[in-house]
N, C-alpha and C positions, 0 to 999 in steps of 0.2 A: 446620416446613413451613408454607407459605402456602396457604390453602384456594383451590383452583382451581375449585370447583363454583359453579354458578349464575352470577350476574353477577360475583362476586368483588369484589376491591378496585377502586375507581374508576381506579386507576393501573395495573391489571394488564395493560392492552394496551400499556404502554410497552415490554414485552419483544418485541413483535411488530414486525418490520420492515415496510417497504412492499413493493411489488411488486419481486421480484428483477430485476436488469438482465439483458438478453438477452446470453448469452455463447456465442460460437462458438469453442470451445477444442479444441486437439489433446491427445491422451492424454499423461499424465505418465509417459512411458516412460523406462527407463534410458538409452536412446540419446539422448533429448532432454536429459536431465540432463548427460550427457557432452558434449553439444554446447555447453554453457556454457563449456567449457574450450578451445574452438576457438582463441581469441585467445592462448592461452598454450602453444602447442605447443612452442616453443623451450625454455621453462622446464621443461616436462614432460620433455623429452629430457634436460636437465641432471639433473633429479631421478632419472630412470631410470638414468642413468650413475652417479650417486653411490650409488644403491641397489645397483647391480650390484657396484661395487667394494667397498662395505661388506659385502655379502653374501659375496663371495669371501674377504674378510679374516676374517669371522666363522667361516668353515668351517675356518680354520687350527687353532684349539685342539683339536678332536677328533683331527685327524690328528697334531698334535704329541704328544698324550697316547699315541696308538697307537705312535708311534716311540719315545717315552720308555720305555713299558712293555715293548715287544718288543725294543728294541735298546740304547738308551743305558744303562738300568739293568742288564740282564743282562750286557752286554759291559763294564760299568764304564768307559764312555767319558765322563770328566768334562768334556772340552771340548764334546762334543756335548750332554751333559746341561745345561751352563751356557747354551749357545746356545738350547736349547729353552726353558729357564726364562725367558730374556730375551724370547723371542718370545711366550711366554704372557702377559707383561705388556705388551709393545709393541703387539701386534695389537689388543687391546681399546681401547688408547688411540687408535690410528689410526682404528679403527672409530667410536669416540665422536666424534672431531673431524669425520669425514665426516658423522656423524649431525647435528651442529650445523648444518653448512652445508645439509644436506638439509632439515632441519626449517625453517630460515629460508626456503629457496626454496619449500617447501611452503606456509608461512604467507603468503608474498607472493602465490602463486597463489590460495589459498583466499580471502584478503581481497580480491584483485582481482575474483574471480568474484562475491563478495558485493556489492562496490561496483557492479559492472556490473548485477547483478540488481536492486539497489535503484534504480539510475538508470533502468533500463528500466521498472520498475513505476511510478516517479514520473512519467516522461515520458508513459506511456500513460494514467495517471490524469488528467494534465493535459489530455489530448486528449478526455476524456469530456465529454459534453454535460450540461446541467443535470439532465436526467431521471435520470441515474445517481446524482447526489449527493442528489436529493430522495427516492430510493428506497433509499438505503444509509445505514447508521449510520456516523458518523464513527469510532466506536470500532472497528468491524469493519475499516474501511480502514486505520487505524493498526496493528491487529493483523497484518494481512497484510503491510503494508509494512515493519514493524519486527519484530514477534514471530515471524511465520512464517519470515522470512528468517533471523533469529537462530537459530531452531530447527534449520534445515538446515545451518547454518554448520559445526558439528562433523562432520556427516556428509560434507560436501564435503571438509573437511580430511582426514578418515580415508580418503575415497575416493582422494585423491592419495597421501598418504604410506603408509597401510596397504595400500591396493590395489596400488600399484606395488611397494613394498618387500617385502611378504609374498609376492607372486607371484614376484619374483626369488629370494627366499630359498627358497621351495618348489621351484622348478625347479632351482636350483643344488644344493640338498640331495639331491633325487632323483638327480641326476647322480652325486654322491659316493657315495650308497648303492649304486647299481648298480656303481660302480667298486670298492667294497669287497667286495660279494657280491651278485650279481644275484638268486640264489634267495632270500636273506634279504630283499632289497629288495622282491621280489614279495610275500612274506609280510607285510611291513610295510605295503605299500600296500593290502592287502585290506581293512583296517579303514576306509580313507578314505570309501568310499561310505556307511558308516553315519552319517557326519557330516551327510549331506544330509537324512535323515529328520526329525530335529528342526527343521532349518532351515525346511523347507516348512511344517510345522505352525505354528511360532512366527511366521513371516513373515506369514501370513494374518491371524492374530489381532492382531499388533502393528499392522499396517497399518490394520485397521478401528478399533482403539482409538485410534491416533494421530489419525485424522480426528476422532473424537469429542472428544479432548482439545483439539485446536485450535479446534473449534467452541465448546467450553465456555470456553476462554480468550478467544475473540472476544466472547462474551456478557459475560464479566466486564469486559473492556476497554471495551466499549460502555456498560455500566452505570456504571462509574467515570467515564467521560467525561461522561455525562449528569448524574450525581449531583454531581460536583465542578466542573462548569462553573459560571460565575457565575450564570447564569439558573436552572439546575437546583438549585443549592445554596440560592438565595434562595427559590425556590418551595417547596422542602422545608421550610424554616424557617417560611414564612408560613402553611403549612397544617398545621404540626405533624406532619409525616410522617417524622420521623427514625427512629422505630421500624420503620415499614413498610419504609423504604429499607434499614435495617440487616438486617431479615429477608430482604429480597430479595437483598442482597449476600451474606449468610451462606449462603443456599440455593445460589447459583451457585458461591461459593467452595468449599463442601463438595463439590459435584459435580466441580469441577476436581481436588480432592484425591483423591476416590474413583477417578476415572479414571486419574490419575497412578499411584496405588498398584497398580492392576490392570496397568497397562503395565509397571511396574518388576518386578512379581511374575512376569510371563511371561518377562521377560528373565533373572531369576534361575533359573527352571526350565531355560531353555535352557543357561545356563552350567553348571548341574549335570549335565545330560545329556552335554554335550561333555566335561566333566571326567571322566566315567566311561569314555569311549571311549579317551582317551589312555593311561591305565595298562594297559588291555586290550591295546593294540598293543605296549607295552613288554614286557609279560609274554610275549607270543608270541615276541618277538625273543629274550628271554633263554632261553626254552624251546628254541627252534630253534637259537639260537647256542650255548647251553651243550651241547646234544647234539653239535654239530659240533666243539666244542672237545674233548669227550671222545673223539671219533673222530679227533682231530688234523687236522681239515680246516680249522680256523680257530684263530687265536691269541687269547689273552685281550685283548690290546691292540686287536685288530680288533673284538671284541665291545663293549668299552668305547667305542671310537670310534663304532661303529655306533649304540649306545644314545644317545650324546651327540647324534649327527646326527638320530636319530629324534625326540628331544625338540625339536630345531630344526625338525623337519618338522611334528609335530602341533600345536605352538603357533601357527605362522603359519597353518596350515590352519584351526584353530579361530577365529583372528582374522579370516580371510577369510570364514568362515561367519557369524561374528558381524556382519561388515561387510555381508554380504548381507542379514542380518535388518534391520540399521540402515537400509540403503538402501531395502529394501522398505517399511519403516515410514515412512521419510521421503517416499516417493512420495505418501503421503496428504497430506503438507504441500505437496509440490511441485504436487500437483493444485490446491490452493487458490491457490498463487502463479501457476501457469500460467493459471488461470481469469482472473485480473486482467490478465496479460500479453496474453491473447488477446481481451480485451474490444474490441469495435468501437464507436466512438462513433456515436450516432444522427445527430449533426451533424458532417459531415466536410468537409474542404477539397476544392474542385474540383480535377480533375486538372491543369488549367492555369488557376489562379486569376487573375482580373483585379485589379490593384493600383489601388485608388482613390487619387486625389491627397490630399495632406495636408489640403487645404481643398476642400470640396464645397459646392454651392449648398444642399443639403438638401431637394431636391424628392423627396418620399416618396410612393409610390403602392402601394396594396394592390389587387390585381385578383383577384376571386373566390377569396379565400383561405379554406380550411377546415382545421381543426386538431383533433386528438384526442391526449390523452396516452396512451391505449390504445384498443384496438378496441371496447371496451364502451361508450364514451361520447364523442361528438363535442362539443368545447367551443366551437368557432367554426364558423359556417356561412356560406359564400359572402360573405365580408367584402370590400367594395370602397369605397375612398375615396381622396382625394388631398389631400396637405398641401403647399402651395406654400412655397417658400423664405421663411423668416421668419414663417410663420403659426403660430398657436396652435390646436391641435385638442384639444378637451376630450372625454373619454370619461366618460359618466355612465350610471348604471343600477343596479339592485338588486345586492346581494351575490351572487356566483356567476354574474354575467352574462357573464364572460369578459374583463373589462377588463385585468387583470394578464396574462392569457395572451396577449392581443393585443400588449401592450408587449414581452413576452418574445420575440416573433417577430422584432422589428426588429433586435436585435443577434445574432440567431441562437442564442439559448439553446436554442431548439427550431426545428424546421423544419416547415412546414405539409405536410399530406398532399396538398393540392390548391391550385392558384392560384400567384400570383407576387407578390413584393414587390420593388420597384425603388428605387434611390437614384440620382437624376439619370439615370434611364433604364437603369441597369445592374442586372440581377437580382442580388439579394444572395447567392443560392446560387452564383453564378459569381465572386463577389469573394473575395479572401483574407480570412480571419477577422480577421487583424491589422489590415489597412487599413480594414475595415468598422467595427470597434469603436474604431479610432483617431479617427474623426470624430464619435463620439457619446459621451454621458455619461448616467448614470442616477442619480437620487436616489430612494430608497425610504423608506417610513415606518419600516422597521426598519434603522437605520443600523448598519453594521459598521465598527468601528475596530480596528486591530491593537493588541496590547499593546506599544506603542512610543511614541515621542515624537510631539508634534503635527507637527513638521517631517517626520518619516518617514511619517506617515499622509498628509500632503498630497502629498509627493513621489511617493507610490505612483502617482498619476495622471500625473505628468510628472517623471521623475527628473532631467532636465537643467535644471529651473527654478532660477533664482537667488533670492536672498533678497528682492530688490525685487519679483519676480513673486509670491512667496509673500505678501508684505505687500499687494500690490494685490488679489490674490484674496480675502484675508481681509477687506479693507475692503469689497469688494463684497458679501461674505457677512455683513456686520455682526458679525464675530467678532474683529476685530483688537484693539479696545480690551480685550475680555475676556482675550485671550491675553497682552497686556502686563501684566495684573494678576497673572498666575500667577508662582510663585516662579522658574521657569526659562523663562518665556515659551514660545518655540517648542520648547524642549528639555524640556518637561514631559511625563512619562509619563502617558498617558490611562487606563491600566489595561486589563484584559481586556475586549474588546468596548466600550471607552470608558466603563465603568461609573463612573469617577470624575467624569464630566461629567453634566450634566442632559440630558434629552431634547432640549430646544431647542438646547443647546450642541453636542450631537452632530450634530444636523441641520444647523446652520450650518457646522460643520466639513466635513460631507459636501458641502454646497453649495460651500464654498470649494475643495474638491477637484475638483468638477465645473467650477468657473470656471477653475481652473488648467489643466484639460485643453483648454480653448478648443474646445468641441464645436460642430459645425454642426447636430447633431440632439440634442435634449435629451428625455429620457424621465423623467417625474415620476409616481411611483406613490404618490399620497396622501401627499406629503412633509410635510404639515402635520397629518396625523391624530394624535390622542392627545396633542397639545400644549396647554398652558394658553394663555390668551388673549394674555398678554404675549409668550411665546415664539413663538406663532403669528404675531404681528405682525412680530417681527424676521425670522422665517424667510420669511414672505410677501414682505416688502420685499426681502430678498436674492434670492428667486426672480424677482421682477419685474425686477430688474436683469439677471439671467441670461437670462431669456426673450427679452429684446429683441434678442439677438444671434444667435439660432438658430431653426430650426424645432423646434416643441415639441409633443410628445404628452403630455397630462397627464390623469391620472385625477383628476377634480375633487372637491374637498372643500369649497371655499369658494364662496359665491355670486359674489364679486367675480371669481374665476378663471373661472367659467362665463360671466359677463356679458362679460368681456373677450376671450373666445375668438372667433377668426374662424370656426370651425366647431365645432358640438357634435354628437357622435355618441351616440345613445341606444341602449344595448345591452340586450337582454332574451333570456335563454336562448341566448346565443351568436350572436344575429342583430342587425343594425342595423335597428331598427324605426322610428327617426325620425332626421332630420338637418336642420341649419339653424342659424341664429343664435338667440340667447336670445329675442329678440322673436318671431321666426318660430315657434319651438317653443311658446312660450306661446300664440300665436294658434291653434295646432293643437288645444290643450286635450286632449292625449293623455297618454302616460306621463310625458313630461318635465314637463308642467304639474303632474301629481300629485306627482312627486318634488320639484319646486320648492316647492309649497305645504306639503309635509310636512317634507322633509329640509333643503333649502337655506335656506328662509325661516326656519324655526325655529332653525337653526344661527346665522344672522346675528343673530337676535334675542337 
């Protein structure tokens, strides 16, 4: 066990997620689960029909035995006896063939529901704003999208095939029992209410435990995702924390095993209790039926047929009760799935969105904009400025001043609580997200590349681009010559997050991707930070070529970028405290002058 007292291990806070997203979800009820099958009504009708026919056929053998014992054998009717023997073989064969078609139809429905559920989850997750992903662990998202859906797959499959089939079997069997002897049928059915008692007890406990199991699995998935991602794996090695990570994994892994064992043990107790009830009912039938045979009110064949039918009654009833337990248990998992299905994005499309043209002038205006990630702390206060087409607006200020938050508002990764942002006079909250983000591109200091080829990473910005356009973009980004030296040039795999490339090479690929998008508005978030001098020179040269063709907001890192800006905004604690050109701000001898004398000037030196 890992000590949780005091300050604990310096990485102990890794297990704690951020603020949970706001969820407005409807209860995970059985009716909502059944609603998932709405698109498959015709297939369900076919399954019901197949189940009904198979059930009627399977009722034949007990009646055949009764006729064989009471008539064919005592009357020495060989022809009748032979026909009955053939039917005893033929009916199960027919029932088995119908079962094959029924099982295939059932699997098609269950897999279809799973596909639809995964698609709905994926689409709704895509609609979420940046705040959801910054407050959620990627491993948790993967667990709900894949693990949780997989967990309920068997339940949904049983819900179709067992639920429908066993219900049909129970109803048809009860009908035959009353046909054989209504009084004995009543006696047989008296035992059925006793099945409900263990079901209610077990359902509550399994539902609670299943929720705990899924949460533990999500923790395990999140840990694995962090530990074996490239960055996490390297950080672990660099700080010699393999043993701590092993202990952390072992602790969660042990918890998953413990909860799974408890869940399975409760299931076995349930099966044991149900197993005791079925023989009790059979004993009552033989007692009452045997007494009636002695009084010559029933025949031995009727008793045997009745007992056979009774076995067919108690078995599906126990399966239905077990299905009830499984469904009740699965509702805890469905709750987790429906939570994500019911997530409402904090940034949503307008009811009648305005489509921006493919090319805009890039006239960007902030009017009294205030923004907070949560109610406890406002990040930006009453921000107002104007960036004319083709201008470069630099954002400078101490760490935590709100520069990156301001950039995030432009492509609507977040929405401000107050104020308005317009592009060419159109409020961005009234534009379609697709058209808004189509006219802009972002280059950040933390470049993300897919585990794919260079070509695929570039085409992510513009899938329809041809090879000549790829080459032109790479030349502008000062990366073309480097790509040609690679073994497979544009078809070279860059590795997870581009870790096979240096920081400068990743940045230049990101710039080439932005060039390929042909943006009218460019957002640069300290794109040259953390680079060595040579890489920074290449990247800065590439950025200079890109900046000339669009309106640019840039979080400044280099003095040359600041000096070349048409407008410099100085932010402090979320407010614009100074604005002007480089020379104007130096003349003010305020915060910008202090930053220049300490940060920028020393960096240039």
